[in-house]
N, C-alpha and C positions, 0 to 999 in steps of 0.2 A: 503493499500500500504505499503510495506516495505522500510526501509532505501536506500536499494540498488537501488530499483525502483525509488526513489526520486531523487537520484545521477544520473540514466541514464537519467531521466528527464533534471535535470540540465544541463547536457552534451549537450541535444540536444536543450537546449534554449540558444541562443547567449546573450541575455541579462545578463546571469549568468556566474560566475567565472570557473564554471566546465569544463574541457577538458580531453581527453585522457591521455596526457601528465601528468598532475598533478596525475591522478589516477595511471600512471605507475610509477612516481616518489615516490609516497605513498608506493606502492607495492614492489617496490624495495627497499626501506629504510628497511622495515619491514622484507625483508627476509634477508638482509645483516645482519641485528641485530640478526635475528634468528640463522644464521650460524655462526657468530662470538661468539656465546654464547652456541652453540651446542644444541639449541633446535629444536624439531621436530616440525612438522606442529600443532599436538594437544595441545602441551606446548604454543606455539605460539597465537593459537586461544583463549586459554583459559585466557593467560594474558591480550590480547586484549579485550576480553568479560568481563572480571573483571575489567579492568582498565576504559573501555568505560562505565560501570555502575557507577564508582566513578565521572567520568569526568561529566556524565548526571546528579547526585546529585548535584554536584559543580555548574553546569550551572543554574539547575533548582532555586536555591537558589537566583539567581540575576533576575532582571528585564529582558524581553526579548532585550531591547536596551543595557543593560550591557551585557549579554550573547553574543550578536552578536559583540559588542566592544571588548571583548576577543578572539574571535574566529577571528575576523579580525588582533587584535595585536599580538596575538601569534601563530598563524598557520604556519607551517613550516615543513621541514623534516631535519633540524639541531638541535642539542642540545640546549636547552633553559631552564637554570634552571628559569627564571623569570617567564615562562609559568607555572611551577610548582607550585612555590610560590604564582602565581596570584591564583590560584584554591585551594589551599591546605597549611594548617600551617605545620609545622615541624611535628607536632604529627600524624598529618592526613597522612602525607606522610609516615611515619614510619608503621602505622597501616595500609595502603593499602599495602606496601611492605609486609608486615607479613602476611595479609591474602592472597595475591596472592601467596606468598611462601607455605603457608600451603595447599593452594588448587593443586598447581602445583607440588610441591615438589622440585622446584628451590630455588636456595639461596635468602634470603631477602635482602642481601646486594646487590647481583647482580640487582635485581628486582628495588630497590632504584636506584641504579646507571643508569638503563634503563629509568627512570620517565621524565628526561630532554629531553629525544629524543621521549618517545612514547607519552607523553601528546600533544607535537604540532604537531604530525603526526595524532592523533585522531582530533586535533582542525582543522587541515587542510582537513581531510576529509569532516568536517562541512563546511569548508569555501567554498566548491564547489558550496555551494547553494547562496551564497552572490552575490550582483548585480555587474556588471561590472562598473556601474556607481558611482563614489566614492562619489560623493556627495548624491547619493541616499541611504537611509537607509530601503530599501524596505524589506518587510518579506523575510525570507531565508527559503525556503520550506524544505531543508535538515535540517537545525538546529531545524526546527518546529518539524519535523518527529522524529528527534532524542530524543527531549525532550519528544515526545509520550504524549502529553496532555491528550490523551484520556485513557491512562494508559492499553492499550491493551497489552503491552509488546513486542510488533513486532518490536523490535529495537534491533541489536546488531552489534557492531563494527566488531568482528571476522567473521559473516556472510557476511557483506556486504564487507569485504576485500577479502572473498573466492570468493564472486560473482564476484568481480571486477577482479578478478584474471582469472577467466573463461572467463569473458566478454574480456578482453585482451589478451586471450591465453596464459595467464601465469600460474605457479604455477602447 
């Protein structure tokens, strides 16, 4: 089952955080950023896919509880440099921006400037599988799917966002 399928299941599960409003906010923020930067859909998809891979690697290096804690603390649709710093060192941030720039043709400085907004957005997408009960640290099926413990590669943030747009009738 893909990441988006897991998000839809979370939307259908009242015990989990996911809702169509949250998904709409995520999509709207990504679309606004894309338009502000003059990026087309394929550039935006590439940026989100590549960044999603880096976020996955950073979260995989944590325990499940630590990864969930980072998702809970730093998810959002507003710029948050602390979210980027919690996952990546300054050197890693520069490497990520350079890699994304090389693969997309976008300016690495622009990419680095977008990280404080895009990282919380990726984490917000993962937060959709969190439990509604604050005191409950139950398993987050969206985060588990994203971390893709079986290694089949069936996770991609850009694909999930594209499918979410179709699901919500946007894009």
